[in-house]
N, CA and C atoms of all chains as a GROMACS GRO file, in nm:
protein
  606
    1MET      N    1   0.085  -0.120   0.000
    1MET     CA    2   0.000   0.000   0.000
    1MET      C    3   0.089   0.125   0.000
    2LYS      N    4   0.061   0.216  -0.096
    2LYS     CA    5   0.141   0.339  -0.104
    2LYS      C    6   0.113   0.427   0.018
    3ASN      N    7   0.217   0.499   0.058
    3ASN     CA    8   0.200   0.586   0.175
    3ASN      C    9   0.300   0.701   0.172
    4ARG      N   10   0.276   0.798   0.260
    4ARG     CA   11   0.361   0.918   0.266
    4ARG      C   12   0.454   0.914   0.388
    5LEU      N   13   0.475   0.798   0.439
    5LEU     CA   14   0.552   0.785   0.564
    5LEU      C   15   0.693   0.843   0.552
    6LYS      N   16   0.758   0.816   0.440
    6LYS     CA   17   0.895   0.864   0.421
    6LYS      C   18   0.900   1.017   0.420
    7VAL      N   19   0.801   1.076   0.353
    7VAL     CA   20   0.795   1.223   0.344
    7VAL      C   21   0.768   1.282   0.483
    8LEU      N   22   0.671   1.226   0.552
    8LEU     CA   23   0.635   1.276   0.685
    8LEU      C   24   0.753   1.263   0.782
    9ARG      N   25   0.824   1.155   0.767
    9ARG     CA   26   0.941   1.131   0.853
    9ARG      C   27   1.051   1.232   0.821
   10ALA      N   28   1.073   1.256   0.691
   10ALA     CA   29   1.177   1.349   0.649
   10ALA      C   30   1.145   1.491   0.695
   11GLU      N   31   1.016   1.526   0.693
   11GLU     CA   32   0.975   1.661   0.737
   11GLU      C   33   1.013   1.686   0.882
   12ARG      N   34   1.016   1.580   0.959
   12ARG     CA   35   1.051   1.592   1.102
   12ARG      C   36   1.199   1.559   1.127
   13ASP      N   37   1.268   1.530   1.019
   13ASP     CA   38   1.411   1.497   1.028
   13ASP      C   39   1.436   1.375   1.117
   14TRP      N   40   1.344   1.279   1.104
   14TRP     CA   41   1.359   1.155   1.180
   14TRP      C   42   1.421   1.048   1.091
   15SER      N   43   1.506   0.967   1.149
   15SER     CA   44   1.557   0.850   1.077
   15SER      C   45   1.454   0.738   1.091
   16GLN      N   46   1.473   0.630   1.015
   16GLN     CA   47   1.382   0.515   1.031
   16GLN      C   48   1.389   0.461   1.174
   17GLY      N   49   1.509   0.467   1.230
   17GLY     CA   50   1.526   0.420   1.369
   17GLY      C   51   1.451   0.507   1.467
   18ASP      N   52   1.452   0.640   1.444
   18ASP     CA   53   1.379   0.732   1.532
   18ASP      C   54   1.229   0.699   1.530
   19LEU      N   55   1.178   0.680   1.408
   19LEU     CA   56   1.034   0.650   1.395
   19LEU      C   57   1.003   0.514   1.458
   20ALA      N   58   1.092   0.419   1.436
   20ALA     CA   59   1.072   0.285   1.492
   20ALA      C   60   1.065   0.292   1.645
   21ASP      N   61   1.154   0.372   1.706
   21ASP     CA   62   1.153   0.386   1.852
   21ASP      C   63   1.022   0.446   1.900
   22ARG      N   64   0.974   0.546   1.827
   22ARG     CA   65   0.849   0.613   1.867
   22ARG      C   66   0.728   0.520   1.852
   23LEU      N   67   0.735   0.432   1.754
   23LEU     CA   68   0.623   0.338   1.731
   23LEU      C   69   0.640   0.208   1.809
   24GLU      N   70   0.756   0.192   1.870
   24GLU     CA   71   0.790   0.070   1.946
   24GLU      C   72   0.786  -0.054   1.855
   25VAL      N   73   0.842  -0.037   1.735
   25VAL     CA   74   0.860  -0.150   1.644
   25VAL      C   75   1.005  -0.150   1.596
   26SER      N   76   1.044  -0.249   1.516
   26SER     CA   77   1.181  -0.254   1.466
   26SER      C   78   1.198  -0.160   1.346
   27ARG      N   79   1.322  -0.122   1.320
   27ARG     CA   80   1.350  -0.038   1.204
   27ARG      C   81   1.313  -0.113   1.076
   28GLN      N   82   1.330  -0.243   1.080
   28GLN     CA   83   1.295  -0.329   0.966
   28GLN      C   84   1.145  -0.315   0.934
   29SER      N   85   1.064  -0.302   1.038
   29SER     CA   86   0.919  -0.287   1.018
   29SER      C   87   0.888  -0.154   0.950
   30VAL      N   88   0.953  -0.047   0.999
   30VAL     CA   89   0.932   0.086   0.939
   30VAL      C   90   0.971   0.082   0.792
   31ASN      N   91   1.084   0.020   0.764
   31ASN     CA   92   1.131   0.011   0.626
   31ASN      C   93   1.031  -0.065   0.539
   32ALA      N   94   0.978  -0.175   0.592
   32ALA     CA   95   0.884  -0.257   0.515
   32ALA      C   96   0.755  -0.181   0.487
   33ILE      N   97   0.711  -0.101   0.585
   33ILE     CA   98   0.587  -0.023   0.566
   33ILE      C   99   0.613   0.090   0.465
   34GLU      N  100   0.724   0.159   0.484
   34GLU     CA  101   0.758   0.272   0.395
   34GLU      C  102   0.766   0.230   0.249
   35THR      N  103   0.826   0.116   0.226
   35THR     CA  104   0.846   0.070   0.088
   35THR      C  105   0.725  -0.007   0.033
   36GLY      N  106   0.620  -0.013   0.113
   36GLY     CA  107   0.497  -0.077   0.066
   36GLY      C  108   0.500  -0.228   0.063
   37ARG      N  109   0.602  -0.287   0.127
   37ARG     CA  110   0.613  -0.433   0.128
   37ARG      C  111   0.526  -0.493   0.237
   38TYR      N  112   0.484  -0.411   0.331
   38TYR     CA  113   0.400  -0.462   0.440
   38TYR      C  114   0.294  -0.358   0.476
   39ASP      N  115   0.170  -0.404   0.480
   39ASP     CA  116   0.060  -0.317   0.521
   39ASP      C  117   0.038  -0.333   0.671
   40PRO      N  118   0.049  -0.224   0.747
   40PRO     CA  119   0.034  -0.237   0.893
   40PRO      C  120  -0.109  -0.272   0.932
   41SER      N  121  -0.122  -0.330   1.051
   41SER     CA  122  -0.255  -0.358   1.104
   41SER      C  123  -0.324  -0.225   1.133
   42LEU      N  124  -0.454  -0.231   1.156
   42LEU     CA  125  -0.528  -0.108   1.187
   42LEU      C  126  -0.477  -0.040   1.314
   43PRO      N  127  -0.452  -0.117   1.422
   43PRO     CA  128  -0.398  -0.052   1.543
   43PRO      C  129  -0.265   0.020   1.517
   44LEU      N  130  -0.176  -0.042   1.438
   44LEU     CA  131  -0.046   0.022   1.410
   44LEU      C  132  -0.066   0.143   1.318
   45ALA      N  133  -0.158   0.132   1.223
   45ALA     CA  134  -0.187   0.245   1.134
   45ALA      C  135  -0.240   0.363   1.216
   46PHE      N  136  -0.326   0.334   1.313
   46PHE     CA  137  -0.377   0.440   1.401
   46PHE      C  138  -0.264   0.502   1.483
   47LYS      N  139  -0.175   0.417   1.529
   47LYS     CA  140  -0.062   0.465   1.609
   47LYS      C  141   0.026   0.560   1.526
   48ILE      N  142   0.047   0.523   1.401
   48ILE     CA  143   0.127   0.607   1.310
   48ILE      C  144   0.056   0.741   1.287
   49ALA      N  145  -0.074   0.732   1.261
   49ALA     CA  146  -0.152   0.854   1.235
   49ALA      C  147  -0.151   0.946   1.357
   50GLU      N  148  -0.167   0.888   1.474
   50GLU     CA  149  -0.168   0.968   1.598
   50GLU      C  150  -0.031   1.031   1.624
   51LEU      N  151   0.073   0.959   1.589
   51LEU     CA  152   0.208   1.012   1.609
   51LEU      C  153   0.231   1.136   1.522
   52PHE      N  154   0.181   1.131   1.399
   52PHE     CA  155   0.199   1.245   1.308
   52PHE      C  156   0.086   1.347   1.321
   53GLY      N  157  -0.016   1.312   1.398
   53GLY     CA  158  -0.126   1.405   1.422
   53GLY      C  159  -0.213   1.430   1.299
   54ILE      N  160  -0.224   1.332   1.213
   54ILE     CA  161  -0.309   1.343   1.094
   54ILE      C  162  -0.392   1.215   1.077
   55ALA      N  163  -0.487   1.219   0.986
   55ALA     CA  164  -0.576   1.103   0.965
   55ALA      C  165  -0.503   0.992   0.888
   56ILE      N  166  -0.550   0.871   0.909
   56ILE     CA  167  -0.489   0.755   0.841
   56ILE      C  168  -0.488   0.774   0.689
   57GLN      N  169  -0.602   0.822   0.635
   57GLN     CA  170  -0.611   0.836   0.489
   57GLN      C  171  -0.521   0.945   0.433
   58ASP      N  172  -0.466   1.028   0.523
   58ASP     CA  173  -0.369   1.129   0.478
   58ASP      C  174  -0.227   1.072   0.476
   59ILE      N  175  -0.212   0.952   0.525
   59ILE     CA  176  -0.080   0.884   0.523
   59ILE      C  177  -0.081   0.770   0.421
   60PHE      N  178  -0.186   0.689   0.429
   60PHE     CA  179  -0.195   0.572   0.341
   60PHE      C  180  -0.295   0.595   0.228
   61THR      N  181  -0.257   0.553   0.109
   61THR     CA  182  -0.346   0.565  -0.007
   61THR      C  183  -0.431   0.439  -0.019
   62SER      N  184  -0.560   0.458  -0.030
   62SER     CA  185  -0.649   0.343  -0.047
   62SER      C  186  -0.609   0.266  -0.173
   63PRO      N  187  -0.598   0.133  -0.165
   63PRO     CA  188  -0.560   0.054  -0.283
   63PRO      C  189  -0.653   0.078  -0.402
   64SER      N  190  -0.778   0.111  -0.377
   64SER     CA  191  -0.874   0.135  -0.486
   64SER      C  192  -0.844   0.266  -0.559
   65LYS      N  193  -0.765   0.354  -0.497
   65LYS     CA  194  -0.736   0.484  -0.559
   65LYS      C  195  -0.590   0.495  -0.604
   66GLU      N  196  -0.520   0.381  -0.601
   66GLU     CA  197  -0.377   0.386  -0.633
   66GLU      C  198  -0.349   0.410  -0.780
   67ASN      N  199  -0.436   0.362  -0.870
   67ASN     CA  200  -0.405   0.375  -1.012
   67ASN      C  201  -0.480   0.488  -1.080
   68MET      N  202   2.100  -0.664   1.224
   68MET     CA  203   1.959  -0.655   1.261
   68MET      C  204   1.944  -0.689   1.410
   69ALA      N  205   1.891  -0.594   1.485
   69ALA     CA  206   1.876  -0.615   1.629
   69ALA      C  207   1.759  -0.708   1.658
   70PHE      N  208   1.776  -0.791   1.760
   70PHE     CA  209   1.668  -0.881   1.799
   70PHE      C  210   1.564  -0.806   1.882
   71THR      N  211   1.438  -0.842   1.865
   71THR     CA  212   1.334  -0.788   1.951
   71THR      C  213   1.344  -0.861   2.085
   72ARG      N  214   1.274  -0.808   2.187
   72ARG     CA  215   1.279  -0.874   2.319
   72ARG      C  216   1.224  -1.016   2.311
   73ALA      N  217   1.116  -1.032   2.234
   73ALA     CA  218   1.055  -1.165   2.220
   73ALA      C  219   1.152  -1.262   2.150
   74GLU      N  220   1.225  -1.210   2.052
   74GLU     CA  221   1.322  -1.296   1.981
   74GLU      C  222   1.436  -1.338   2.074
   75LYS      N  223   1.479  -1.244   2.160
   75LYS     CA  224   1.586  -1.280   2.255
   75LYS      C  225   1.538  -1.390   2.349
   76ARG      N  226   1.415  -1.375   2.400
   76ARG     CA  227   1.361  -1.478   2.490
   76ARG      C  228   1.349  -1.611   2.416
   77TYR      N  229   1.304  -1.607   2.291
   77TYR     CA  230   1.290  -1.728   2.211
   77TYR      C  231   1.426  -1.795   2.192
   78ASN      N  232   1.527  -1.715   2.161
   78ASN     CA  233   1.661  -1.770   2.139
   78ASN      C  234   1.716  -1.838   2.264
   79VAL      N  235   1.692  -1.777   2.380
   79VAL     CA  236   1.738  -1.837   2.507
   79VAL      C  237   1.668  -1.971   2.529
   80ARG      N  238   1.537  -1.973   2.504
   80ARG     CA  239   1.460  -2.098   2.521
   80ARG      C  240   1.511  -2.207   2.426
   81VAL      N  241   1.537  -2.167   2.302
   81VAL     CA  242   1.587  -2.264   2.203
   81VAL      C  243   1.722  -2.320   2.246
   82LEU      N  244   1.806  -2.232   2.299
   82LEU     CA  245   1.939  -2.274   2.344
   82LEU      C  246   1.929  -2.379   2.455
   83TRP      N  247   1.846  -2.351   2.555
   83TRP     CA  248   1.831  -2.444   2.668
   83TRP      C  249   1.764  -2.575   2.624
   84LEU      N  250   1.663  -2.564   2.538
   84LEU     CA  251   1.594  -2.685   2.492
   84LEU      C  252   1.686  -2.771   2.404
   85SER      N  253   1.770  -2.706   2.324
   85SER     CA  254   1.865  -2.780   2.240
   85SER      C  255   1.967  -2.853   2.325
   86LEU      N  256   2.012  -2.782   2.429
   86LEU     CA  257   2.107  -2.842   2.523
   86LEU      C  258   2.041  -2.962   2.593
   87GLY      N  259   1.917  -2.943   2.634
   87GLY     CA  260   1.842  -3.051   2.700
   87GLY      C  261   1.823  -3.169   2.606
   88TYR      N  262   1.800  -3.141   2.479
   88TYR     CA  263   1.782  -3.247   2.380
   88TYR      C  264   1.908  -3.333   2.369
   89VAL      N  265   2.022  -3.267   2.360
   89VAL     CA  266   2.150  -3.340   2.346
   89VAL      C  267   2.174  -3.428   2.469
   90VAL      N  268   2.155  -3.369   2.587
   90VAL     CA  269   2.178  -3.444   2.713
   90VAL      C  270   2.083  -3.563   2.722
   91LEU      N  271   1.954  -3.538   2.697
   91LEU     CA  272   1.855  -3.646   2.710
   91LEU      C  273   1.871  -3.752   2.602
   92LEU      N  274   1.912  -3.710   2.482
   92LEU     CA  275   1.932  -3.808   2.374
   92LEU      C  276   2.048  -3.902   2.407
   93LEU      N  277   2.160  -3.842   2.450
   93LEU     CA  278   2.276  -3.924   2.485
   93LEU      C  279   2.245  -4.014   2.604
   94GLY      N  280   2.176  -3.957   2.704
   94GLY     CA  281   2.139  -4.036   2.823
   94GLY      C  282   2.045  -4.149   2.787
   95SER      N  283   1.949  -4.120   2.701
   95SER     CA  284   1.851  -4.220   2.660
   95SER      C  285   1.916  -4.335   2.583
   96ILE      N  286   2.002  -4.299   2.490
   96ILE     CA  287   2.073  -4.401   2.411
   96ILE      C  288   2.156  -4.491   2.503
   97TYR      N  289   2.226  -4.426   2.595
   97TYR     CA  290   2.313  -4.501   2.688
   97TYR      C  291   2.230  -4.596   2.774
   98TYR      N  292   2.118  -4.543   2.829
   98TYR     CA  293   2.034  -4.625   2.917
   98TYR      C  294   1.976  -4.745   2.841
   99LEU      N  295   1.919  -4.717   2.724
   99LEU     CA  296   1.853  -4.824   2.650
   99LEU      C  297   1.952  -4.929   2.600
  100LYS      N  298   2.077  -4.887   2.583
  100LYS     CA  299   2.179  -4.981   2.537
  100LYS      C  300   2.230  -5.070   2.652
  101HIS      N  301   2.240  -5.011   2.772
  101HIS     CA  302   2.302  -5.084   2.884
  101HIS      C  303   2.204  -5.135   2.990
  102TYR      N  304   2.089  -5.067   3.004
  102TYR     CA  305   1.999  -5.102   3.115
  102TYR      C  306   1.857  -5.135   3.072
  103ALA      N  307   1.831  -5.148   2.944
  103ALA     CA  308   1.695  -5.174   2.899
  103ALA      C  309   1.640  -5.301   2.962
  104ALA      N  310   1.521  -5.289   3.023
  104ALA     CA  311   1.461  -5.405   3.091
  104ALA      C  312   1.328  -5.444   3.027
  105HIS      N  313   1.297  -5.380   2.912
  105HIS     CA  314   1.172  -5.406   2.841
  105HIS      C  315   1.052  -5.386   2.932
  106ASP      N  316   1.055  -5.282   3.010
  106ASP     CA  317   0.942  -5.247   3.096
  106ASP      C  318   0.898  -5.103   3.066
  107GLU      N  319   0.810  -5.052   3.154
  107GLU     CA  320   0.754  -4.918   3.129
  107GLU      C  321   0.860  -4.807   3.141
  108ILE      N  322   0.968  -4.835   3.215
  108ILE     CA  323   1.078  -4.737   3.228
  108ILE      C  324   1.141  -4.712   3.090
  109ASP      N  325   1.151  -4.818   3.012
  109ASP     CA  326   1.206  -4.804   2.876
  109ASP      C  327   1.124  -4.706   2.793
  110TRP      N  328   0.991  -4.714   2.810
  110TRP     CA  329   0.902  -4.623   2.737
  110TRP      C  330   0.933  -4.478   2.775
  111LEU      N  331   0.944  -4.457   2.905
  111LEU     CA  332   0.969  -4.323   2.956
  111LEU      C  333   1.102  -4.270   2.905
  112VAL      N  334   1.204  -4.351   2.914
  112VAL     CA  335   1.339  -4.310   2.871
  112VAL      C  336   1.342  -4.285   2.720
  113ALA      N  337   1.268  -4.366   2.645
  113ALA     CA  338   1.265  -4.350   2.500
  113ALA      C  339   1.197  -4.219   2.459
  114ILE      N  340   1.098  -4.180   2.538
  114ILE     CA  341   1.023  -4.057   2.505
  114ILE      C  342   1.099  -3.931   2.545
  115LEU      N  343   1.181  -3.941   2.649
  115LEU     CA  344   1.249  -3.822   2.705
  115LEU      C  345   1.316  -3.731   2.601
  116PRO      N  346   1.394  -3.783   2.505
  116PRO     CA  347   1.459  -3.692   2.408
  116PRO      C  348   1.360  -3.616   2.320
  117ALA      N  349   1.239  -3.672   2.307
  117ALA     CA  350   1.139  -3.607   2.221
  117ALA      C  351   1.082  -3.482   2.288
  118LEU      N  352   1.083  -3.481   2.421
  118LEU     CA  353   1.018  -3.370   2.493
  118LEU      C  354   1.080  -3.233   2.464
  119PRO      N  355   1.214  -3.220   2.462
  119PRO     CA  356   1.270  -3.088   2.427
  119PRO      C  357   1.234  -3.045   2.285
  120LEU      N  358   1.219  -3.144   2.194
  120LEU     CA  359   1.180  -3.109   2.056
  120LEU      C  360   1.036  -3.056   2.055
  121VAL      N  361   0.950  -3.121   2.133
  121VAL     CA  362   0.813  -3.071   2.147
  121VAL      C  363   0.817  -2.931   2.208
  122GLY      N  364   0.908  -2.914   2.304
  122GLY     CA  365   0.927  -2.783   2.367
  122GLY      C  366   0.967  -2.676   2.267
  123LEU      N  367   1.045  -2.714   2.166
  123LEU     CA  368   1.086  -2.618   2.063
  123LEU      C  369   0.965  -2.568   1.984
  124PHE      N  370   0.871  -2.659   1.957
  124PHE     CA  371   0.749  -2.617   1.886
  124PHE      C  372   0.668  -2.522   1.975
  125ALA      N  373   0.662  -2.557   2.104
  125ALA     CA  374   0.587  -2.473   2.199
  125ALA      C  375   0.654  -2.336   2.213
  126ALA      N  376   0.788  -2.336   2.211
  126ALA     CA  377   0.862  -2.209   2.223
  126ALA      C  378   0.830  -2.117   2.106
  127LEU      N  379   0.814  -2.177   1.989
  127LEU     CA  380   0.780  -2.095   1.871
  127LEU      C  381   0.638  -2.039   1.886
  128GLY      N  382   0.549  -2.123   1.936
  128GLY     CA  383   0.412  -2.076   1.961
  128GLY      C  384   0.409  -1.963   2.062
  129ARG      N  385   0.491  -1.975   2.165
  129ARG     CA  386   0.497  -1.870   2.267
  129ARG      C  387   0.555  -1.741   2.209
  130TYR      N  388   0.652  -1.759   2.118
  130TYR     CA  389   0.710  -1.641   2.052
  130TYR      C  390   0.602  -1.565   1.975
  131PHE      N  391   0.516  -1.641   1.905
  131PHE     CA  392   0.410  -1.576   1.828
  131PHE      C  393   0.320  -1.493   1.920
  132VAL      N  394   0.297  -1.544   2.040
  132VAL     CA  395   0.211  -1.472   2.136
  132VAL      C  396   0.284  -1.349   2.192
  133GLU      N  397   0.412  -1.364   2.220
  133GLU     CA  398   0.486  -1.257   2.288
  133GLU      C  399   0.536  -1.146   2.195
  134GLU      N  400   0.554  -1.177   2.066
  134GLU     CA  401   0.612  -1.078   1.975
  134GLU      C  402   0.514  -0.961   1.954
  135THR      N  403   0.560  -0.840   1.984
  135THR     CA  404   0.475  -0.722   1.966
  135THR      C  405   0.503  -0.652   1.833
  136ASP      N  406   0.614  -0.686   1.769
  136ASP     CA  407   0.647  -0.629   1.639
  136ASP      C  408   0.577  -0.712   1.532
  137GLU      N  409   0.465  -0.660   1.481
  137GLU     CA  410   0.380  -0.741   1.393
  137GLU      C  411   0.447  -0.782   1.262
  138TYR      N  412   0.535  -0.698   1.211
  138TYR     CA  413   0.603  -0.734   1.085
  138TYR      C  414   0.699  -0.850   1.108
  139ARG      N  415   0.775  -0.842   1.218
  139ARG     CA  416   0.869  -0.952   1.250
  139ARG      C  417   0.792  -1.081   1.278
  140ARG      N  418   0.677  -1.068   1.346
  140ARG     CA  419   0.596  -1.186   1.373
  140ARG      C  420   0.545  -1.246   1.242
  141MET      N  421   0.503  -1.161   1.148
  141MET     CA  422   0.455  -1.210   1.019
  141MET      C  423   0.566  -1.286   0.946
  142LEU      N  424   0.689  -1.233   0.953
  142LEU     CA  425   0.802  -1.300   0.887
  142LEU      C  426   0.823  -1.440   0.944
  143THR      N  427   0.816  -1.449   1.077
  143THR     CA  428   0.839  -1.580   1.142
  143THR      C  429   0.725  -1.676   1.113
  144ILE      N  430   0.602  -1.625   1.108
  144ILE     CA  431   0.488  -1.710   1.074
  144ILE      C  432   0.504  -1.763   0.931
  145ARG      N  433   0.544  -1.675   0.839
  145ARG     CA  434   0.566  -1.718   0.701
  145ARG      C  435   0.676  -1.822   0.693
  146GLN      N  436   0.781  -1.800   0.772
  146GLN     CA  437   0.893  -1.894   0.778
  146GLN      C  438   0.844  -2.031   0.824
  147ALA      N  439   0.760  -2.033   0.928
  147ALA     CA  440   0.708  -2.159   0.982
  147ALA      C  441   0.613  -2.226   0.882
  148LEU      N  442   0.536  -2.146   0.809
  148LEU     CA  443   0.445  -2.204   0.709
  148LEU      C  444   0.524  -2.268   0.595
  149VAL      N  445   0.631  -2.201   0.553
  149VAL     CA  446   0.716  -2.258   0.448
  149VAL      C  447   0.778  -2.389   0.500
  150ALA      N  448   0.825  -2.387   0.625
  150ALA     CA  449   0.885  -2.507   0.684
  150ALA      C  450   0.784  -2.621   0.688
  151THR      N  451   0.660  -2.590   0.724
  151THR     CA  452   0.555  -2.692   0.732
  151THR      C  453   0.523  -2.748   0.593
  152GLY      N  454   0.509  -2.659   0.496
  152GLY     CA  455   0.481  -2.704   0.359
  152GLY      C  456   0.595  -2.787   0.304
  153PHE      N  457   0.717  -2.743   0.330
  153PHE     CA  458   0.836  -2.815   0.284
  153PHE      C  459   0.840  -2.956   0.345
  154THR      N  460   0.818  -2.962   0.476
  154THR     CA  461   0.825  -3.091   0.548
  154THR      C  462   0.716  -3.186   0.501
  155LEU      N  463   0.593  -3.135   0.488
  155LEU     CA  464   0.483  -3.220   0.443
  155LEU      C  465   0.508  -3.270   0.300
  156SER      N  466   0.563  -3.182   0.217
  156SER     CA  467   0.589  -3.220   0.077
  156SER      C  468   0.696  -3.329   0.069
  157VAL      N  469   0.808  -3.305   0.139
  157VAL     CA  470   0.917  -3.403   0.136
  157VAL      C  471   0.870  -3.535   0.197
  158GLY      N  472   0.796  -3.525   0.310
  158GLY     CA  473   0.747  -3.646   0.377
  158GLY      C  474   0.652  -3.726   0.288
  159THR      N  475   0.565  -3.655   0.217
  159THR     CA  476   0.468  -3.721   0.129
  159THR      C  477   0.538  -3.789   0.012
  160ILE      N  478   0.629  -3.714  -0.050
  160ILE     CA  479   0.703  -3.770  -0.166
  160ILE      C  480   0.784  -3.892  -0.122
  161TYR      N  481   0.850  -3.878  -0.006
  161TYR     CA  482   0.933  -3.990   0.043
  161TYR      C  483   0.846  -4.112   0.075
  162GLY      N  484   0.727  -4.083   0.132
  162GLY     CA  485   0.635  -4.192   0.166
  162GLY      C  486   0.595  -4.273   0.044
  163PHE      N  487   0.567  -4.204  -0.066
  163PHE     CA  488   0.530  -4.275  -0.189
  163PHE      C  489   0.649  -4.353  -0.246
  164LEU      N  490   0.768  -4.292  -0.237
  164LEU     CA  491   0.888  -4.363  -0.284
  164LEU      C  492   0.913  -4.489  -0.201
  165GLU      N  493   0.887  -4.475  -0.069
  165GLU     CA  494   0.907  -4.590   0.020
  165GLU      C  495   0.806  -4.699  -0.010
  166SER      N  496   0.681  -4.658  -0.034
  166SER     CA  497   0.576  -4.757  -0.068
  166SER      C  498   0.610  -4.832  -0.196
  167ALA      N  499   0.677  -4.763  -0.287
  167ALA     CA  500   0.714  -4.827  -0.415
  167ALA      C  501   0.840  -4.911  -0.400
  168GLY      N  502   0.897  -4.911  -0.281
  168GLY     CA  503   1.015  -4.992  -0.257
  168GLY      C  504   1.142  -4.935  -0.318
  169LEU      N  505   1.139  -4.806  -0.350
  169LEU     CA  506   1.254  -4.744  -0.416
  169LEU      C  507   1.356  -4.686  -0.317
  170VAL      N  508   1.310  -4.657  -0.197
  170VAL     CA  509   1.400  -4.603  -0.094
  170VAL      C  510   1.378  -4.679   0.036
  171GLY      N  511   1.475  -4.670   0.125
  171GLY     CA  512   1.465  -4.741   0.252
  171GLY      C  513   1.377  -4.666   0.353
  172HIS      N  514   1.348  -4.733   0.464
  172HIS     CA  515   1.265  -4.673   0.568
  172HIS      C  516   1.347  -4.571   0.648
  173VAL      N  517   1.281  -4.462   0.685
  173VAL     CA  518   1.345  -4.359   0.767
  173VAL      C  519   1.263  -4.343   0.895
  174GLU      N  520   1.331  -4.337   1.009
  174GLU     CA  521   1.261  -4.321   1.137
  174GLU      C  522   1.178  -4.192   1.134
  175SER      N  523   1.057  -4.198   1.193
  175SER     CA  524   0.964  -4.086   1.181
  175SER      C  525   1.010  -3.960   1.256
  176PHE      N  526   1.100  -3.975   1.356
  176PHE     CA  527   1.142  -3.855   1.429
  176PHE      C  528   1.224  -3.760   1.341
  177TYR      N  529   1.271  -3.812   1.226
  177TYR     CA  530   1.346  -3.724   1.135
  177TYR      C  531   1.257  -3.615   1.076
  178ILE      N  532   1.125  -3.634   1.087
  178ILE     CA  533   1.032  -3.534   1.035
  178ILE      C  534   1.050  -3.402   1.111
  179ALA      N  535   1.079  -3.412   1.242
  179ALA     CA  536   1.100  -3.290   1.322
  179ALA      C  537   1.228  -3.219   1.278
  180LEU      N  538   1.332  -3.297   1.255
  180LEU     CA  539   1.460  -3.238   1.211
  180LEU      C  540   1.443  -3.175   1.072
  181LEU      N  541   1.363  -3.243   0.988
  181LEU     CA  542   1.337  -3.189   0.854
  181LEU      C  543   1.264  -3.055   0.864
  182TRP      N  544   1.172  -3.045   0.960
  182TRP     CA  545   1.097  -2.920   0.980
  182TRP      C  546   1.191  -2.808   1.024
  183PHE      N  547   1.286  -2.840   1.111
  183PHE     CA  548   1.382  -2.737   1.154
  183PHE      C  549   1.469  -2.694   1.036
  184PHE      N  550   1.502  -2.789   0.950
  184PHE     CA  551   1.574  -2.754   0.827
  184PHE      C  552   1.485  -2.663   0.741
  185GLY      N  553   1.356  -2.697   0.741
  185GLY     CA  554   1.258  -2.618   0.665
  185GLY      C  555   1.250  -2.474   0.713
  186LEU      N  556   1.277  -2.452   0.841
  186LEU     CA  557   1.280  -2.314   0.892
  186LEU      C  558   1.390  -2.235   0.821
  187GLY      N  559   1.501  -2.303   0.793
  187GLY     CA  560   1.610  -2.239   0.719
  187GLY      C  561   1.566  -2.206   0.576
  188VAL      N  562   1.490  -2.300   0.516
  188VAL     CA  563   1.436  -2.276   0.381
  188VAL      C  564   1.342  -2.156   0.387
  189GLY      N  565   1.260  -2.152   0.492
  189GLY     CA  566   1.165  -2.041   0.510
  189GLY      C  567   1.237  -1.908   0.526
  190ASN      N  568   1.350  -1.910   0.595
  190ASN     CA  569   1.429  -1.788   0.614
  190ASN      C  570   1.482  -1.738   0.479
  191CYS      N  571   1.529  -1.833   0.396
  191CYS     CA  572   1.576  -1.797   0.261
  191CYS      C  573   1.460  -1.740   0.180
  192PHE      N  574   1.342  -1.801   0.194
  192PHE     CA  575   1.222  -1.755   0.124
  192PHE      C  576   1.190  -1.610   0.162
  193ASN      N  577   1.198  -1.582   0.292
  193ASN     CA  578   1.174  -1.445   0.342
  193ASN      C  579   1.273  -1.347   0.282
  194LYS      N  580   1.399  -1.386   0.281
  194LYS     CA  581   1.504  -1.297   0.229
  194LYS      C  582   1.487  -1.273   0.079
  195LEU      N  583   1.440  -1.379   0.009
  195LEU     CA  584   1.417  -1.367  -0.135
  195LEU      C  585   1.304  -1.268  -0.163
  196ILE      N  586   1.197  -1.279  -0.087
  196ILE     CA  587   1.082  -1.190  -0.106
  196ILE      C  588   1.118  -1.045  -0.070
  197ASP      N  589   1.194  -1.030   0.038
  197ASP     CA  590   1.226  -0.895   0.087
  197ASP      C  591   1.356  -0.839   0.032
  198ARG      N  592   1.415  -0.907  -0.066
  198ARG     CA  593   1.544  -0.860  -0.115
  198ARG      C  594   1.529  -0.720  -0.178
  199GLY      N  595   1.629  -0.638  -0.147
  199GLY     CA  596   1.627  -0.502  -0.201
  199GLY      C  597   1.540  -0.406  -0.122
  200GLY      N  598   1.472  -0.459  -0.021
  200GLY     CA  599   1.381  -0.374   0.057
  200GLY      C  600   1.449  -0.293   0.164
  201GLU      N  601   1.564  -0.343   0.212
  201GLU     CA  602   1.634  -0.272   0.320
  201GLU      C  603   1.699  -0.145   0.268
  202ALA      N  604   1.673  -0.034   0.337
  202ALA     CA  605   1.733   0.093   0.296
  202ALA      C  606   1.837   0.137   0.396
   0.00000   0.00000   0.00000
C-alpha cells in the first residue's frame, strides 16, 4: 500500500530508527511499511496517524485509488 | 539486525531446549543400550529426548504470542508455514517412494529435524521476497 511515511518522517528529520523507537517496532518494520512491502494492522496504522497528528487516509493511499 | 525482546527470549529458550535435547538423547541411548529391561521405564526413557523437541514447537508458539512487532511476527509465521509445507511435501514424496520400494525406511522422528531444516528454507524464502527492501 502506497503511503507518505517517508515524506512525513523526512519533514521531522527523523531517521527510520527514530520513527521505529516512537512506534515501538523494529527499524525493519518501518522500512517494510515505507516501501509498501508490508501493510500495517489497523492498530499500528492508528498509532502512526496519531504520532503524526493526521488522519490515516492522509498517510496511506487506499488501494482502490492507487491507479 | 537487532533482535526484539521476544526474539531474545525465544533464542534463550531454544538454546536451553537444544542443550536438553542433546543431554537427554545421549542419556537415553546409553540407558537403552546398557539397562533396557523391556518395561515401562524403557518407554519413559525412549520418550524423554522427544520432549525438548516438542518444547521447541511450543517455544515458537509462545514467541508468536509474545512478539509485539507485527512485521517480525509475520516473517516468522511465514517462515514456519514454508517449513511446514516443505516438510509435508518431502514427507509425502518420500512416503510414496518408500511404498514403491525405491528407498529405505526412515525413522519418523526425522520429520522434526526436517521441519527445523525447513525453517532455514523459510528464512531464505523471506530474504528472497524482501530482497532489495532494506534501505
